[in-house]
Backbone as CSV, one residue per row, in Angstrom:
resi,resn,N_x,N_y,N_z,CA_x,CA_y,CA_z,C_x,C_y,C_z
1,MET,111.985,-36.313,-104.493,112.926,-36.148,-105.342,113.983,-35.633,-104.417
2,CYS,115.239,-35.882,-104.466,116.484,-35.306,-103.782,117.007,-34.369,-104.375
3,SER,117.203,-33.073,-103.906,117.862,-32.001,-104.506,119.494,-32.043,-104.509
4,ASP,120.255,-31.075,-105.193,121.387,-31.322,-105.457,122.027,-31.400,-104.053
5,ARG,121.526,-30.346,-103.376,122.096,-29.914,-101.758,121.949,-30.979,-100.971
6,ASP,120.727,-31.709,-101.015,120.302,-32.811,-100.284,121.469,-34.049,-100.807
7,LYS,121.524,-34.151,-101.913,122.601,-35.437,-102.300,123.765,-35.117,-102.075
8,TYR,124.335,-33.866,-101.704,125.384,-33.304,-101.519,125.663,-33.635,-99.708
9,ARG,124.759,-33.153,-99.056,124.846,-33.816,-97.519,124.715,-35.094,-97.197
10,GLN,124.064,-35.619,-98.202,123.791,-37.248,-97.746,125.550,-38.063,-97.795
11,LYS,126.331,-37.060,-98.674,127.734,-37.713,-98.875,128.683,-37.006,-97.783
12,ALA,127.904,-36.419,-96.724,129.077,-35.632,-95.466,129.659,-36.663,-95.092
13,GLY,129.247,-37.790,-95.067,129.892,-39.058,-94.361,131.437,-39.085,-94.918
14,THR,131.358,-39.152,-96.276,132.728,-39.342,-97.084,133.311,-38.293,-97.224
15,VAL,132.748,-36.952,-96.959,133.551,-35.552,-97.439,133.854,-34.911,-96.442
16,SER,135.177,-34.477,-96.253,135.521,-33.638,-94.952,134.978,-32.404,-94.985
17,VAL,134.235,-31.944,-93.740,133.885,-30.775,-93.844,134.888,-29.501,-93.605
18,LEU,134.847,-28.455,-93.746,135.771,-27.273,-93.767,135.508,-26.916,-92.616
19,SER,136.815,-26.725,-91.756,136.430,-25.882,-90.396,136.521,-24.428,-90.543
20,PHE,136.371,-23.691,-89.695,136.318,-22.425,-89.439,138.011,-21.515,-90.097
21,LYS,138.885,-22.374,-89.369,140.199,-21.897,-89.914,140.444,-22.374,-91.064
22,ASP,139.612,-22.839,-91.928,140.009,-23.223,-93.417,139.683,-22.092,-94.023
23,VAL,138.502,-21.346,-93.723,137.901,-20.233,-94.307,137.776,-19.322,-93.816
24,GLU,138.714,-19.132,-92.648,138.893,-17.427,-91.908,138.787,-16.288,-92.636
25,ASP,140.035,-16.643,-93.576,140.410,-15.579,-94.767,139.105,-14.891,-95.349
26,ALA,138.356,-15.912,-95.866,137.234,-15.696,-96.730,135.982,-15.121,-95.752
27,LEU,136.004,-14.854,-94.488,134.946,-14.412,-93.894,135.324,-13.075,-93.524
28,GLU,134.388,-12.093,-93.542,134.397,-10.680,-93.018,133.539,-10.488,-91.373
29,LEU,134.721,-9.532,-90.780,134.358,-9.093,-89.571,133.178,-8.194,-89.831
30,PHE,132.470,-8.062,-88.651,131.318,-7.035,-88.387,131.504,-6.668,-86.978
31,SER,131.150,-5.295,-87.161,131.494,-4.281,-85.660,130.003,-3.633,-85.650
32,GLY,129.694,-3.171,-86.448,128.208,-2.336,-86.525,128.879,-1.041,-86.473
33,ASP,130.107,-0.617,-86.104,130.497,0.943,-85.573,130.551,1.485,-87.026
34,LYS,130.625,1.074,-87.956,130.962,1.883,-89.342,129.861,1.826,-90.331
35,GLY,128.610,1.620,-89.874,127.444,1.482,-90.541,127.221,0.482,-91.498
36,GLU,127.979,-0.846,-91.178,127.927,-1.915,-92.079,126.626,-2.701,-92.338
37,ASN,126.226,-2.974,-93.334,124.775,-3.494,-93.840,124.982,-4.756,-92.861
38,VAL,124.180,-5.028,-91.939,124.390,-6.570,-91.323,123.458,-7.474,-92.061
39,LYS,122.465,-6.850,-92.796,121.786,-7.974,-93.836,122.460,-8.801,-94.561
40,ARG,123.504,-7.871,-95.148,124.440,-8.530,-96.445,125.388,-9.346,-95.587
41,TRP,125.846,-8.734,-94.349,127.002,-9.617,-93.564,126.699,-10.927,-93.315
42,PHE,125.230,-11.316,-92.879,124.570,-12.262,-92.768,124.487,-13.318,-93.910
43,GLU,124.158,-12.375,-94.948,123.876,-13.442,-96.374,125.174,-13.907,-96.978
44,SER,126.365,-13.198,-96.636,127.683,-13.437,-97.014,128.335,-14.957,-96.367
45,PHE,127.807,-14.601,-94.806,128.032,-15.857,-93.951,127.661,-16.805,-94.253
46,GLU,126.399,-16.805,-94.510,125.492,-18.294,-94.628,126.065,-18.897,-95.921
47,GLU,126.338,-17.962,-97.243,126.647,-18.554,-98.175,127.711,-19.536,-98.080
48,ILE,128.973,-19.117,-97.099,129.943,-19.777,-96.980,129.628,-20.912,-95.789
49,ALA,128.741,-20.603,-94.922,128.456,-21.972,-93.926,127.675,-23.097,-94.796
50,ASP,126.881,-22.711,-95.613,126.064,-23.790,-96.136,127.217,-24.510,-97.256
51,THR,128.182,-23.795,-97.812,129.186,-24.410,-98.619,130.182,-25.351,-97.949
52,CYS,130.328,-25.069,-96.664,130.958,-25.524,-95.607,130.431,-26.805,-94.802
53,MET,128.517,-26.913,-95.081,127.973,-27.683,-94.246,128.036,-27.716,-92.993
54,TRP,127.851,-26.212,-92.363,127.891,-26.175,-90.989,126.830,-26.471,-90.442
55,SER,126.396,-26.874,-89.226,125.462,-26.875,-88.403,125.060,-25.508,-87.556
56,ASP,123.794,-25.409,-87.286,123.272,-23.925,-86.967,124.151,-23.963,-85.720
57,GLY,124.599,-24.645,-84.800,125.542,-24.677,-83.628,126.950,-24.193,-84.231
58,GLN,127.324,-24.740,-85.192,128.598,-24.207,-85.547,128.273,-22.712,-86.095
59,LYS,127.130,-22.581,-86.707,127.435,-21.026,-87.113,127.213,-19.943,-86.177
60,ALA,126.594,-20.345,-84.945,126.074,-19.263,-83.790,127.732,-19.178,-83.612
61,VAL,128.447,-20.372,-83.189,129.838,-20.124,-82.555,130.699,-19.414,-83.763
62,TYR,130.954,-19.612,-84.718,131.451,-19.225,-85.671,131.485,-17.514,-85.854
63,ALA,130.182,-17.355,-86.017,129.496,-15.986,-86.252,129.805,-14.861,-85.240
64,ARG,130.140,-15.670,-83.906,130.466,-14.858,-82.565,131.955,-14.447,-82.738
65,LYS,132.880,-15.414,-83.286,134.379,-15.206,-83.519,134.295,-13.859,-84.296
66,LEU,133.560,-13.636,-85.374,133.854,-12.647,-86.390,133.406,-11.288,-85.910
67,LEU,132.721,-11.385,-84.953,132.122,-9.998,-84.216,133.302,-9.049,-83.660
68,ARG,133.032,-8.151,-83.814,134.257,-6.785,-83.380,133.098,-5.804,-82.324
69,GLY,133.997,-4.983,-81.744,133.482,-3.916,-81.109,132.045,-3.694,-80.645
70,SER,131.031,-2.813,-80.866,129.836,-2.758,-80.750,128.941,-4.174,-80.727
71,ALA,129.057,-4.883,-81.537,128.277,-6.192,-82.325,128.864,-7.235,-81.102
72,LYS,129.962,-7.276,-80.645,130.679,-8.282,-79.889,129.968,-7.720,-78.443
73,ILE,130.247,-6.621,-78.212,129.596,-6.404,-76.669,128.196,-6.669,-76.686
74,PHE,127.424,-6.288,-77.601,125.801,-6.806,-77.553,125.513,-8.138,-77.816
75,ALA,126.390,-8.847,-78.253,126.002,-10.553,-78.082,126.335,-10.886,-77.093
76,SER,127.203,-10.424,-76.332,127.858,-10.998,-75.072,126.829,-10.589,-73.812
77,PHE,126.733,-9.682,-73.920,125.856,-8.693,-72.692,124.488,-8.690,-72.723
78,GLU,123.986,-8.425,-73.811,122.655,-7.872,-74.418,121.561,-8.823,-74.978
79,CYS,122.317,-9.703,-75.900,121.363,-10.353,-76.873,120.866,-11.798,-75.878
80,HIS,121.847,-12.235,-75.406,121.565,-13.375,-74.373,120.967,-14.707,-75.352
81,ALA,121.443,-14.560,-76.883,120.857,-15.708,-77.583,121.336,-16.933,-77.224
82,ARG,120.687,-18.228,-77.312,121.095,-19.302,-77.148,121.122,-20.099,-78.393
83,THR,120.488,-19.984,-79.586,120.526,-20.758,-80.918,120.788,-19.689,-81.828
84,TRP,121.313,-20.294,-83.048,121.844,-19.695,-84.247,120.947,-18.152,-84.737
85,HIS,119.519,-18.683,-84.459,118.430,-18.237,-85.033,118.146,-16.756,-84.196
86,GLU,118.167,-17.032,-82.704,118.322,-15.651,-81.853,119.258,-15.000,-82.067
87,LEU,120.505,-15.382,-82.051,121.542,-14.520,-82.220,121.687,-13.577,-83.630
88,LYS,121.283,-14.213,-84.993,120.790,-13.730,-85.948,119.739,-12.729,-85.744
89,ASN,118.679,-12.927,-85.472,117.566,-12.074,-85.200,118.016,-10.587,-84.358
90,GLY,118.752,-11.039,-83.387,119.134,-10.097,-82.371,120.048,-9.018,-83.058
91,LEU,120.928,-9.491,-83.861,121.972,-8.606,-84.367,121.292,-7.829,-85.328
92,ILE,120.437,-8.486,-86.184,119.505,-7.835,-87.163,118.978,-6.582,-86.545
93,ARG,118.202,-6.855,-85.715,117.302,-5.792,-84.885,118.117,-4.531,-84.441
94,GLU,119.210,-4.952,-83.871,119.694,-3.976,-83.177,120.687,-2.945,-84.073
95,PHE,121.117,-3.714,-85.357,122.192,-2.984,-86.132,121.823,-2.487,-87.520
96,SER,120.435,-3.058,-87.665,119.510,-2.739,-89.110,119.170,-1.361,-89.135
97,ARG,119.648,-0.306,-89.312,119.336,0.965,-88.932,118.966,1.165,-90.877
98,THR,117.749,2.005,-90.530,117.275,2.382,-91.627,117.875,3.693,-92.223
99,SER,118.587,3.943,-93.081,119.380,4.915,-93.668,118.778,6.200,-94.237
100,ASN,118.890,7.222,-94.174,117.996,8.402,-94.633,118.619,8.384,-96.212
101,SER,117.616,8.255,-97.396,118.194,8.254,-98.796,118.961,9.378,-99.210
102,ARG,118.684,10.517,-98.575,119.163,11.485,-98.517,120.912,11.822,-98.361
103,GLN,121.135,11.197,-96.868,122.337,10.799,-96.796,123.094,10.233,-97.555
104,VAL,122.464,8.920,-98.065,123.299,7.935,-99.161,123.688,8.465,-100.280
105,HIS,122.666,9.329,-100.518,122.880,10.157,-102.107,124.177,10.913,-101.713
106,GLN,124.051,11.986,-100.737,125.080,12.810,-100.372,126.501,12.126,-100.190
107,LYS,126.625,10.851,-99.662,127.713,9.929,-99.562,128.202,9.613,-100.915
108,LEU,127.438,9.408,-101.886,127.718,8.964,-103.284,128.250,9.779,-103.709
109,ARG,127.725,11.041,-103.668,128.398,12.237,-104.606,129.702,12.411,-104.089
110,GLU,129.950,12.550,-102.644,131.391,13.084,-102.107,132.263,11.718,-102.040
111,THR,131.992,10.694,-102.536,133.094,9.664,-102.701,133.975,9.644,-103.965
112,ARG,135.084,9.460,-103.920,136.094,9.383,-104.947,136.624,8.506,-105.173
113,LYS,137.391,7.984,-106.166,138.057,6.923,-106.338,139.703,7.147,-106.066
114,LYS,139.966,6.503,-105.240,141.427,6.876,-104.795,142.629,6.213,-105.723
115,SER,143.670,7.234,-105.852,144.637,6.895,-107.100,145.255,5.768,-106.964
116,ASP,145.554,5.014,-106.081,145.580,3.612,-105.870,144.858,2.480,-106.031
117,GLU,143.670,2.998,-106.168,142.426,2.009,-105.950,142.165,1.262,-107.362
118,ALA,142.163,0.063,-107.537,141.603,-0.349,-108.492,139.983,-0.116,-108.921
119,CYS,139.617,0.073,-110.203,138.555,0.554,-110.290,137.221,-0.639,-109.978
120,LEU,137.363,-1.852,-110.144,136.473,-2.608,-109.703,136.313,-2.361,-107.917
121,ALA,137.522,-2.571,-107.599,137.268,-2.583,-105.847,136.548,-1.299,-105.826
122,TYR,136.648,0.136,-106.245,135.984,1.318,-105.966,134.729,0.951,-106.406
123,MET,134.378,0.499,-107.471,132.963,0.256,-107.945,132.232,-0.691,-106.891
124,TYR,132.845,-1.594,-106.263,132.310,-2.413,-105.181,131.923,-1.347,-103.809
125,ARG,132.876,-0.614,-103.492,132.699,0.087,-102.515,131.761,1.155,-102.677
126,MET,131.433,1.727,-103.966,130.089,2.645,-104.012,129.163,1.481,-104.118
127,LEU,129.166,0.437,-104.573,127.714,-0.186,-104.339,127.310,-0.891,-102.990
128,GLU,128.399,-0.795,-102.246,128.146,-1.079,-100.647,127.503,-0.003,-100.053
129,ILE,128.094,1.116,-100.366,127.380,2.496,-99.989,125.837,2.922,-100.297
130,ALA,125.627,2.301,-101.640,124.390,2.475,-102.019,122.991,1.502,-101.674
131,SER,124.072,-0.062,-100.909,122.831,-0.923,-100.497,122.086,-0.142,-99.440
132,HIS,122.676,0.631,-98.709,121.596,1.468,-97.594,120.646,1.970,-97.834
133,ALA,120.147,2.353,-99.165,118.899,2.508,-99.502,118.631,2.341,-100.876
134,TYR,117.392,2.346,-101.339,116.924,2.050,-102.582,117.313,3.236,-103.532
135,ILE,118.115,2.865,-104.784,118.906,3.581,-105.640,118.547,2.691,-106.945
136,GLU,118.211,3.382,-107.750,117.967,2.958,-108.996,119.417,2.591,-109.702
137,GLU,119.465,1.258,-110.783,120.597,0.697,-111.183,121.557,1.819,-112.311
138,GLU,120.429,2.674,-112.619,121.199,3.553,-113.670,121.922,4.958,-112.726
139,VAL,121.060,4.945,-111.621,121.887,6.094,-110.893,123.178,5.797,-110.321
140,LYS,123.089,4.524,-109.876,124.630,3.790,-109.272,125.492,3.819,-110.230
141,VAL,125.044,3.576,-111.544,126.346,3.933,-112.542,126.495,5.181,-112.781
142,GLU,125.973,6.256,-112.836,126.140,8.091,-113.123,127.087,7.664,-111.882
143,TYR,126.633,7.490,-110.490,127.221,7.942,-109.174,129.197,7.230,-109.375
144,VAL,128.955,6.141,-109.746,130.641,5.306,-109.668,131.165,6.160,-110.945
145,ILE,130.954,6.687,-111.927,131.561,7.495,-113.134,131.999,8.689,-112.409
146,ASP,130.958,9.278,-112.088,131.214,10.661,-111.380,132.547,10.706,-110.443
147,GLY,132.468,9.438,-109.786,133.411,9.616,-108.700,134.809,9.258,-109.295
148,ILE,135.032,9.103,-110.544,136.335,8.747,-110.999,136.939,10.253,-111.661
149,THR,138.191,10.414,-110.874,138.890,11.709,-111.387,139.588,11.486,-112.694
150,ASP,139.032,12.125,-113.859,139.971,11.785,-114.916,139.354,13.009,-115.822
151,GLU,140.052,13.383,-117.098,139.522,13.978,-118.062,138.325,13.581,-118.616
152,GLU,137.341,14.123,-119.163,136.021,13.808,-119.503,136.207,12.940,-120.890
153,VAL,137.389,13.222,-121.711,137.723,12.564,-122.824,137.869,11.238,-122.563
154,HIS,138.558,11.182,-121.669,139.141,9.604,-121.138,138.086,8.751,-120.567
155,LYS,137.169,9.379,-119.959,136.003,8.424,-119.181,134.697,8.550,-120.099
156,SER,134.650,9.052,-121.521,133.736,8.960,-122.264,133.391,7.392,-122.571
157,MET,134.094,6.512,-122.477,133.803,5.175,-122.928,133.150,4.478,-121.663
158,LEU,132.943,5.526,-120.663,132.172,4.745,-119.557,130.721,5.228,-119.538
159,TYR,130.443,6.267,-119.986,129.020,6.777,-120.007,128.038,5.783,-120.596
160,GLY,128.112,5.323,-121.765,127.170,4.226,-122.572,126.619,3.226,-121.521
161,ALA,127.234,2.997,-120.638,127.049,1.700,-119.510,125.297,1.938,-118.883
162,ALA,124.663,1.207,-119.152,123.184,1.192,-118.632,123.134,0.474,-117.288
163,SER,123.792,-0.420,-117.257,123.720,-1.577,-115.836,125.159,-1.768,-115.257
164,ILE,125.051,-2.400,-114.011,126.184,-2.505,-113.486,127.051,-3.622,-114.218
165,LYS,126.760,-4.313,-114.689,127.098,-5.817,-115.608,127.901,-5.103,-116.437
166,GLU,127.418,-4.108,-117.189,128.191,-3.588,-118.248,128.893,-2.604,-118.159
167,LEU,128.624,-1.933,-116.778,129.956,-0.972,-116.314,131.082,-1.525,-115.873
168,ARG,130.836,-2.710,-115.400,132.125,-3.477,-115.324,132.826,-3.816,-116.235
169,LYS,132.251,-4.327,-117.127,132.926,-4.411,-118.410,134.027,-3.237,-118.994
170,ARG,133.237,-2.049,-118.955,133.833,-0.950,-119.175,135.031,-0.363,-118.506
171,LEU,134.414,-0.524,-117.274,135.590,-0.489,-116.392,137.012,-1.290,-116.599
172,ILE,137.104,-2.283,-117.039,138.126,-3.109,-116.892,139.022,-2.500,-118.058
173,ALA,138.133,-2.493,-119.334,138.713,-1.773,-120.520,139.237,-0.437,-120.416
174,TYR,138.718,0.540,-119.578,139.124,1.848,-119.235,140.679,1.705,-118.221
175,GLU,140.197,0.756,-117.456,141.692,0.503,-116.536,143.049,0.434,-117.616
176,GLU,142.400,-0.573,-118.674,143.667,-1.371,-119.309,144.005,-0.109,-120.436
177,GLN,143.292,0.718,-120.724,143.413,1.743,-121.578,144.348,3.217,-120.845
178,LYS,143.812,3.283,-119.712,144.650,4.238,-118.804,145.948,3.378,-118.411
179,SER,146.500,2.410,-118.318,147.432,1.870,-118.218,148.619,2.063,-119.359
180,ARG,148.206,1.890,-120.636,148.776,2.196,-121.913,148.945,3.337,-122.190
181,ARG,148.038,4.012,-121.582,148.105,5.817,-121.833,149.408,6.314,-120.825
182,THR,149.626,5.575,-119.631,150.416,6.271,-118.551,151.970,5.762,-119.174
183,LYS,151.913,4.536,-119.554,153.202,3.763,-120.217,153.891,4.565,-121.385
184,SER,152.699,4.984,-122.318,153.070,6.157,-123.429,153.793,7.539,-122.709
185,VAL,153.209,7.925,-121.939,153.535,9.299,-121.303,154.888,9.197,-120.647
186,ALA,155.150,8.214,-119.952,156.405,7.767,-119.419,157.496,7.490,-120.262
187,LYS,157.321,6.968,-121.360,158.448,6.569,-122.268,158.578,7.936,-123.274
188,LEU,157.778,8.839,-123.342,157.619,10.291,-124.130,158.978,10.997,-123.021
189,ALA,158.461,11.046,-122.029,159.275,11.817,-121.060,160.678,10.993,-120.802
190,ARG,161.010,9.916,-121.293,162.405,9.281,-121.175,162.934,9.598,-122.374
191,VAL,162.046,9.835,-123.570,162.983,10.333,-124.691,163.130,11.627,-124.826
192,GLU,162.417,12.802,-124.190,162.670,14.130,-124.010,163.937,14.389,-123.295
193,ARG,164.210,13.593,-122.109,165.400,13.523,-121.081,166.437,13.353,-121.816
194,ASN,166.664,12.063,-122.715,167.646,11.947,-123.643,168.095,12.821,-124.450
195,ASN,167.090,13.571,-125.044,167.271,14.399,-126.380,167.602,16.011,-125.637
196,SER,167.354,16.267,-124.371,167.493,17.484,-124.233,168.926,17.872,-123.918
197,PRO,169.182,19.377,-124.134,170.275,20.176,-124.513,171.366,19.572,-123.244
198,ASN,171.147,19.151,-122.083,172.273,19.413,-121.242,172.550,17.430,-120.758
199,GLN,172.025,16.525,-121.910,172.607,15.254,-122.038,173.110,14.962,-123.430
200,GLY,174.113,13.947,-122.978,174.815,13.405,-124.215,176.266,14.283,-124.729
201,GLY,176.903,13.747,-125.533,177.996,14.252,-125.838,177.946,15.220,-126.846
202,SER,177.144,15.242,-127.733,176.418,16.118,-128.781,175.775,17.198,-128.463
203,ALA,175.269,17.391,-126.919,174.737,18.367,-126.601,175.190,19.776,-126.637
204,ARG,174.399,20.787,-126.636,174.871,22.036,-126.595,175.617,22.386,-125.234
205,LYS,176.752,23.290,-125.612,177.757,23.304,-124.576,176.753,24.599,-123.295
206,THR,176.932,24.389,-122.196,176.485,25.461,-121.211,177.588,26.544,-120.991
207,ARG,176.999,27.872,-121.076,178.101,29.052,-120.857,177.509,30.098,-120.245
208,CYS,178.144,30.721,-119.206,177.189,31.816,-118.889,177.514,32.907,-119.571
209,TYR,176.847,33.609,-119.877,176.693,34.922,-120.855,176.731,36.146,-119.950
210,ASN,176.856,36.118,-118.717,177.047,36.992,-117.885,178.539,37.256,-117.355
211,CYS,179.363,36.016,-117.028,180.862,36.246,-116.594,181.430,35.310,-117.904
212,GLY,181.035,34.337,-118.730,181.556,34.020,-119.284,182.226,32.284,-118.935
213,ASP,181.840,31.985,-118.003,182.330,30.812,-117.200,181.249,29.457,-117.747
214,LYS,181.949,28.662,-118.021,181.234,27.273,-118.479,180.815,26.276,-117.727
215,ALA,180.794,26.826,-116.206,180.592,25.618,-115.259,179.023,25.913,-114.981
216,HIS,178.348,27.063,-115.436,176.828,27.220,-115.052,176.540,28.234,-116.295
217,VAL,174.910,28.677,-115.647,174.203,29.328,-117.137,174.178,30.717,-116.206
218,SER,173.509,31.713,-117.157,173.609,33.181,-116.503,172.694,32.974,-115.621
219,ALA,171.559,32.463,-115.462,170.582,32.427,-114.648,171.331,31.917,-112.858
220,ASP,172.053,31.300,-112.963,172.696,30.561,-111.806,174.044,31.449,-111.525
221,CYS,174.297,32.436,-112.273,175.770,33.048,-112.069,176.073,33.835,-110.818
222,PRO,177.151,33.499,-109.749,177.157,33.708,-108.602,177.577,35.366,-108.273
223,ASN,177.787,35.744,-109.477,178.438,37.060,-109.519,177.409,38.057,-110.146
224,GLY,176.056,37.460,-110.469,174.814,38.085,-111.128,174.566,39.622,-110.844
225,SER,174.763,39.736,-109.266,174.741,40.779,-108.607,175.534,42.265,-109.032
226,ARG,176.678,41.776,-109.574,177.823,42.596,-109.801,177.517,43.059,-111.311
227,GLY,176.497,42.593,-111.799,176.492,43.472,-113.236,177.154,42.424,-114.278
228,PRO,176.889,42.608,-115.535,177.676,41.894,-116.714,179.115,42.328,-116.688
229,LYS,179.880,41.299,-117.104,181.311,41.235,-117.076,182.164,41.911,-118.469
230,CYS,182.851,43.021,-118.245,183.578,43.613,-119.364,184.649,42.533,-119.938
231,PHE,184.568,41.792,-121.122,185.645,41.134,-121.572,187.159,41.837,-122.103
232,LYS,186.805,42.996,-122.123,188.103,44.101,-122.461,188.934,44.501,-121.000
233,CYS,188.474,44.556,-120.000,189.215,44.839,-118.852,189.058,43.895,-117.773
234,ARG,188.102,42.970,-117.851,187.600,41.949,-116.822,186.971,42.377,-115.641
235,GLU,186.310,43.635,-115.667,185.772,44.149,-114.654,184.173,43.684,-114.594
236,TYR,183.474,44.122,-113.601,182.325,43.803,-113.648,181.478,45.264,-113.378
237,GLY,180.287,45.289,-114.170,179.291,46.654,-114.229,179.160,47.404,-115.391
238,HIS,179.713,46.668,-116.758,179.591,47.335,-117.782,179.724,46.414,-118.709
239,LEU,179.625,46.398,-120.301,180.033,45.717,-121.019,181.285,46.155,-121.931
240,ALA,181.855,45.607,-122.526,183.017,45.998,-123.362,182.744,46.669,-124.210
241,SER,181.520,46.825,-124.829,181.615,48.027,-125.843,181.354,49.320,-125.076
242,ARG,181.217,49.348,-124.022,180.853,50.747,-123.118,182.481,50.747,-122.192
243,CYS,183.344,50.105,-122.182,184.398,50.239,-121.665,185.394,51.391,-121.684
244,SER,185.267,52.182,-120.520,186.092,53.552,-120.270,187.586,53.389,-119.798
245,ASP,187.895,52.148,-119.535,189.260,51.972,-119.052,190.414,52.039,-120.062
246,LEU,191.064,53.270,-119.969,192.165,53.385,-121.024,193.504,53.282,-120.544
247,GLY,193.585,53.231,-119.254,194.660,52.975,-118.358,195.698,51.791,-118.606
248,LYS,195.059,50.929,-119.092,195.651,49.754,-119.702,195.994,49.708,-121.023
249,SER,197.075,49.505,-121.433,197.928,49.271,-122.937,197.282,48.057,-123.103
250,PRO,197.074,47.934,-124.668,196.988,46.953,-125.166,198.126,45.990,-125.160
251,LYS,197.914,44.510,-125.638,199.357,43.985,-125.333,199.962,43.965,-126.415
252,GLU,199.247,44.342,-127.746,199.985,44.286,-129.268,200.028,45.867,-129.513
253,VAL,200.764,46.760,-129.740,200.926,48.039,-130.188,201.415,48.254,-131.540
254,CYS,201.013,48.561,-132.400,201.378,49.109,-133.836,201.390,50.394,-134.255
255,ASN,202.201,51.102,-134.523,202.213,52.276,-135.049,201.260,53.306,-134.429
256,THR,200.954,53.738,-133.332,200.381,54.453,-132.683,201.442,55.670,-132.023
257,GLN,200.598,56.783,-131.534,201.436,58.137,-131.299,200.479,58.792,-130.487
258,LYS,200.567,59.037,-129.579,199.812,60.132,-128.829,200.440,61.586,-128.605
259,SER,199.713,62.295,-128.081,200.069,63.589,-127.696,201.661,63.970,-127.821
260,LEU,202.483,64.741,-128.100,203.661,64.884,-127.683,204.005,65.617,-126.682
261,ARG,205.046,65.182,-125.914,205.167,65.548,-124.373,206.190,66.597,-124.714
262,ALA,206.355,67.237,-123.365,207.644,68.115,-123.184,209.149,67.164,-123.502
263,GLY,210.297,67.855,-124.259,211.462,67.256,-124.079,211.272,66.693,-125.706
264,CYS,210.439,66.934,-126.540,210.337,66.492,-128.139,210.722,67.588,-128.871
265,LYS,211.531,67.462,-129.875,211.815,68.722,-130.985,211.595,68.070,-132.167
266,SER,210.906,68.962,-133.197,210.617,68.621,-134.408,211.960,68.515,-135.150
267,VAL,212.478,67.706,-136.130,213.617,68.002,-137.103,213.342,67.455,-138.266
268,ARG,214.190,67.952,-139.186,213.986,67.669,-140.591,215.145,66.882,-141.252
269,ILE,214.936,66.011,-141.892,216.171,64.884,-142.087,215.795,64.828,-143.781
270,GLY,216.570,65.684,-144.415,215.981,65.635,-145.856,214.887,66.338,-146.159
271,ASN,213.814,65.595,-146.764,212.690,66.039,-146.959,211.528,65.572,-146.002
272,CYS,212.251,64.850,-144.991,211.065,64.166,-143.901,211.433,64.862,-142.585
273,GLU,210.329,65.295,-142.025,210.116,65.796,-140.719,209.761,65.005,-139.783
274,LEU,210.461,64.731,-138.717,210.171,63.900,-137.324,210.033,64.546,-136.210
275,SER,209.767,63.843,-134.966,209.768,64.411,-133.617,210.750,63.489,-132.850
276,ALA,211.580,64.412,-132.520,212.825,63.761,-132.141,212.814,63.881,-130.279
277,LEU,213.348,63.132,-129.630,213.477,63.630,-128.251,214.878,64.142,-127.802
278,ILE,215.050,64.993,-126.939,216.211,65.636,-126.655,216.819,65.242,-125.496
279,ASP,218.274,64.455,-125.747,219.044,63.958,-124.980,218.479,63.238,-123.601
280,THR,218.179,61.929,-124.051,216.993,61.160,-123.253,218.145,60.498,-122.360
281,GLY,219.462,60.739,-122.341,220.422,60.084,-121.438,220.600,58.656,-121.637
282,SER,220.042,58.067,-122.664,220.347,56.652,-122.986,221.414,56.312,-123.764
283,GLN,221.970,55.267,-124.057,222.826,55.335,-125.074,222.393,54.660,-126.427
284,LEU,221.420,53.881,-126.207,220.419,53.668,-127.438,219.353,54.496,-127.855
285,ALA,218.955,54.780,-129.007,218.083,55.482,-129.436,217.095,54.690,-130.347
286,LEU,215.719,54.494,-130.081,214.835,53.745,-130.896,214.161,54.557,-131.717
287,MET,213.795,54.285,-133.039,212.885,54.585,-134.067,211.706,53.631,-134.635
288,ARG,210.858,54.382,-135.026,209.682,53.605,-135.180,210.349,53.028,-136.982
289,ALA,209.334,51.767,-137.141,210.119,51.383,-138.520,209.430,52.376,-139.587
290,ASP,208.447,52.737,-139.556,207.619,53.745,-140.446,208.620,54.892,-140.774
291,GLN,208.910,55.362,-139.434,209.985,56.631,-139.814,211.177,56.028,-140.318
292,HIS,211.870,55.221,-139.955,213.164,54.649,-140.722,213.099,54.535,-142.206
293,ALA,211.766,53.960,-142.538,211.474,53.571,-143.824,211.283,55.124,-144.762
294,LYS,211.054,55.952,-144.234,210.564,57.367,-144.715,212.050,58.003,-145.068
295,ILE,213.272,57.674,-144.013,214.277,58.507,-144.159,215.236,57.519,-144.922
């Protein structure tokens, strides 16, 4: 009884076989310089090769095209493989490194999810590291969760996963929740900016309480080192309540009288005693309105 694969191969004459160029983007390169798992690389390669119905000769040629670095040099000068199986076995013997489980655990503890990395891409990267040693599935789940940098309250939805399959579903939900949370924070920030005192026509006007200028606030006052500005004499270094500048007369003066000077004489007109100037030399003499009213 023919299997499905045999039936598929029997129809090869009527089905066009995919070439290396058709699936080149789906194939991974292998160098062996970065500690890649060579057995997993061959498994992935053979899955695509079976789908494309490649012969052993095609596998050997196409596999060599994917080799880089040390693996390419080894296959060209050391392996001397003539068949697909010789090439495969030679590369596995050379690059199958038995990793120290302690080193694998250490690398898993140190690996962190990148800020621009998707959660699933990060999980698969962690699983690739874990494939170099035997690690229980529950432990893999813990390492994946621990490598995500976020507040525990947000990661709590991941801790209930008991398998990689379940963790995958929770990571998708976690990433969607994080995306909504990020949008909410951005929206709140925009609202705060729009309602800030320095925005909009009805916002509070800025004013420097040091010099009175409306172009800046007191923290940015260019004259801040000169001290506060007196709004009475317009000088810096003191407040108006402590202004001692008496040399400048106010603009409007009404009924003020300072100490009498020389050249003044007290005179009495009726019952009213006044202070008068003696021979001012002026053709006009001025009198205060309140004194005129008394006379």
